[in-house]
C-alpha positions in Angstrom: -126.8 11.5 71.2 -125.4 9.6 68.2 -124.5 11.4 65.0 -123.6 8.9 62.3 -122.4 11.6 60.0 -119.6 12.5 62.4 -116.1 11.0 61.8 -116.0 9.8 65.5 -116.5 6.0 65.9 -120.0 5.1 67.0 -118.8 3.1 70.0 -116.9 6.2 71.2 -120.0 8.4 70.8 -122.0 5.9 72.8 -119.3 5.8 75.5 -119.2 9.6 75.7 -122.9 9.9 76.0 -123.1 7.4 78.8 -120.2 9.3 80.6 -122.2 12.5 80.1 -125.3 10.8 81.7 -123.1 9.7 84.7 -121.6 13.2 85.1 -125.2 14.7 85.1 -126.2 12.0 87.6 -128.9 10.7 85.2 -127.1 7.4 85.9 -126.1 7.6 89.5 -123.5 5.6 91.5 -125.0 2.2 92.2 -127.6 2.4 89.5 -127.9 -0.4 87.0 -127.7 0.9 83.5 -130.0 -0.2 80.7 -129.4 -3.7 79.2 -127.6 -4.2 75.9 -130.9 -4.6 74.1 -132.3 -1.3 75.6 -129.0 0.6 74.8 -129.1 -0.8 71.3 -132.6 0.5 70.8 -131.8 3.8 72.5 -128.7 4.6 70.3 -129.8 2.7 67.2 -126.4 1.0 66.7 -125.3 -2.6 66.6 -124.8 -4.8 69.7 -121.1 -5.0 68.9 -120.9 -1.2 69.2 -122.7 -1.2 72.5 -120.5 -4.0 73.9 -117.3 -2.2 73.0 -118.5 1.1 74.6 -119.5 -0.8 77.8 -116.3 -2.8 77.9 -114.1 0.3 77.8 -116.2 2.0 80.5 -115.8 -1.1 82.7 -112.0 -1.2 82.0 -111.7 2.5 82.9 -113.6 2.0 86.1 -116.7 4.0 85.4 -118.9 0.9 85.3 -118.7 -2.5 86.9 -120.2 -5.7 85.4 -121.7 -8.3 87.8 -122.5 -11.6 86.1 -126.2 -12.4 86.2 -127.1 -9.1 87.7 -126.1 -6.4 85.1 -123.8 -3.5 84.7 -123.7 -0.8 87.5 -122.3 2.7 87.8 -119.1 2.6 89.9 -118.0 4.8 92.7 -115.7 7.6 91.2 -112.0 6.9 91.4 -110.1 8.1 94.5 -107.6 10.7 93.2 -104.5 11.7 95.1 -102.6 14.9 94.5 -98.9 14.3 94.3 -97.8 17.8 95.2 -98.5 17.3 99.0 -97.6 14.6 101.5 -100.8 12.9 102.6 -101.6 9.5 104.0 -104.0 7.1 102.3 -106.6 7.5 105.0 -106.4 11.3 104.8 -106.9 11.2 101.0 -110.0 9.0 101.4 -111.5 11.2 104.0 -110.9 14.3 102.0 -112.8 12.7 99.1 -115.7 11.9 101.5 -115.0 8.2 101.5 -114.8 6.1 104.7 -111.4 4.4 105.0 -111.0 1.0 106.6 -108.1 -1.3 107.3 -108.2 -5.1 107.3 -105.7 -7.9 107.7 -103.2 -5.5 109.4 -99.9 -7.3 110.2 -97.0 -5.8 112.3 -93.6 -7.5 112.3 -89.9 -7.0 112.8 -87.6 -8.5 110.2 -84.1 -8.3 108.6 -84.1 -5.7 105.8 -83.6 -6.9 102.2 -81.1 -5.3 100.0 -83.8 -3.2 98.3 -85.5 -2.1 101.5 -82.1 -1.3 103.1 -81.1 0.9 100.2 -84.3 2.8 100.3 -84.1 3.3 104.1 -80.4 4.1 103.8 -79.4 1.4 106.3 -77.2 -1.7 106.0 -78.7 -4.8 104.5 -79.9 -7.2 107.2 -80.5 -4.4 109.7 -83.8 -4.9 111.6 -86.8 -2.9 110.4 -90.4 -2.7 111.3 -92.9 -3.8 108.7 -96.6 -2.9 108.5 -98.8 -4.6 105.9 -102.4 -3.5 105.5 -105.3 -4.1 103.1 -107.0 -0.8 102.7 -110.7 -0.4 101.9 -112.8 2.6 100.8 -116.6 2.7 100.3 -116.6 -1.0 101.3 -114.3 -2.2 98.6 -110.6 -3.4 98.8 -108.6 -0.7 97.0 -105.0 -1.0 98.1 -102.3 -3.3 99.5 -99.9 -1.2 101.5 -96.5 -2.2 103.1 -94.6 0.3 105.2 -91.0 -0.1 106.5 -89.6 2.0 109.3 -86.4 2.1 111.4 -87.2 0.9 114.9 -85.1 3.5 116.8 -87.3 6.2 115.3 -90.6 4.7 116.4 -89.9 2.6 119.5 -92.8 0.5 120.6 -94.8 0.9 117.4 -95.5 -2.8 117.0 -96.7 -3.1 120.5 -98.8 0.1 120.6 -100.2 -0.1 117.1 -101.5 2.9 115.1 -103.5 6.0 116.1 -106.7 5.5 114.1 -106.3 4.6 110.4 -103.2 6.7 109.7 -99.6 5.9 110.1 -98.7 9.5 109.5 -101.0 10.7 112.3 -99.2 8.2 114.5 -95.8 9.5 113.5 -96.8 13.1 114.2 -98.8 12.7 117.4 -96.9 10.0 119.2 -93.4 10.5 117.9 -93.4 14.2 117.0 -92.0 13.4 113.6 -92.2 16.1 111.0 -92.3 14.9 107.4 -90.7 17.5 105.2 -90.6 15.9 101.8 -91.1 12.6 99.9 -90.0 11.1 96.6 -92.7 9.0 94.9 -92.4 6.7 91.9 -95.6 5.4 90.2 -95.6 2.6 87.6 -98.2 0.3 86.0 -98.2 -3.4 86.7 -100.5 -6.4 86.5 -102.0 -8.1 89.5 -100.4 -11.4 90.6 -102.4 -14.2 92.2 -102.1 -13.0 95.7 -102.9 -9.4 94.8 -105.9 -10.4 92.8 -107.2 -12.5 95.6 -106.8 -9.7 98.2 -108.2 -7.0 96.0 -111.1 -9.1 94.7 -110.1 -8.7 91.0 -108.9 -11.0 88.2 -105.2 -12.0 87.9 -103.6 -9.7 85.4 -105.9 -6.7 86.2 -104.2 -3.3 85.9 -102.6 -1.9 89.1 -100.7 1.2 90.1 -97.5 0.4 92.0 -96.2 3.2 94.2 -92.9 3.5 96.0 -92.5 6.4 98.4 -89.5 7.5 100.5 -90.4 10.0 103.1 -87.8 12.3 104.7 -87.8 14.2 108.0 -86.6 17.7 108.9 -83.0 16.5 109.1 -83.4 14.9 105.7 -83.2 11.4 107.3 -85.4 8.7 105.8 -88.5 8.3 108.0 -90.3 5.5 106.2 -90.8 3.9 102.9 -94.1 2.6 101.5 -94.7 0.2 98.7 -98.4 0.1 97.7 -100.4 -1.4 94.9 -103.8 0.1 94.1 -106.5 -0.9 91.7 -106.2 1.2 88.6 -110.0 1.1 88.2 -110.5 2.7 91.6 -107.4 4.9 92.1 -105.6 7.7 90.2 -103.1 10.4 90.7 -103.1 14.1 89.7 -100.0 16.3 89.4 -99.9 20.1 89.3 -97.4 21.3 86.8 -96.1 24.9 86.9 -94.5 26.7 84.0 -92.0 25.7 81.4 -88.3 25.0 81.9 -86.1 28.0 81.5 -83.9 27.9 78.4 
């Protein structure tokens, strides 16, 4: 509970106590938490203190505020490990979340300079493009665009994917072995289209990922450019040892 003699800010203590209640499942996923008045009475602090604590928990994805309904405990973030090559669908299933794909679009187009450089082909060369809106636990989480070289995956546009996973399709239908990948993660703000598709406000924080995947002959297999909601998705990296001097 709150200890006003501690040097920690009161809002931070309220925030940490609510997080503790979530971790202990006193407040469970989908539960509506007590109102501002109830929390103010519970913690014996000002309404401004309560509002700041709740605001930060909403911004960090632990709570979600629904106008006219209240504030609810959110589904935990989907966390992907960056030390292995996994598909988005595999990551969701490993976390016990049901993946869905909506608004899937297959096309063939001339590669831009940026895409051509990442695929290691000449600008203007024809490439396959797959754009998908990915859902987990019934919510839109990620906008994903994959680019592939047609000669490596003939008929992909006509045949579609095996289940939810492009990687499963590459392995089972085309016998492609993915040996390594280089992934870049950066923060960005949602533009109008991204906000509309992901059901968030324009300017909301996103994680933008660019991945280049290589096969056994070190040839580029595919590239993916994905934006994910920062309140629903995170990454974890395993770090081993210190650099040798």
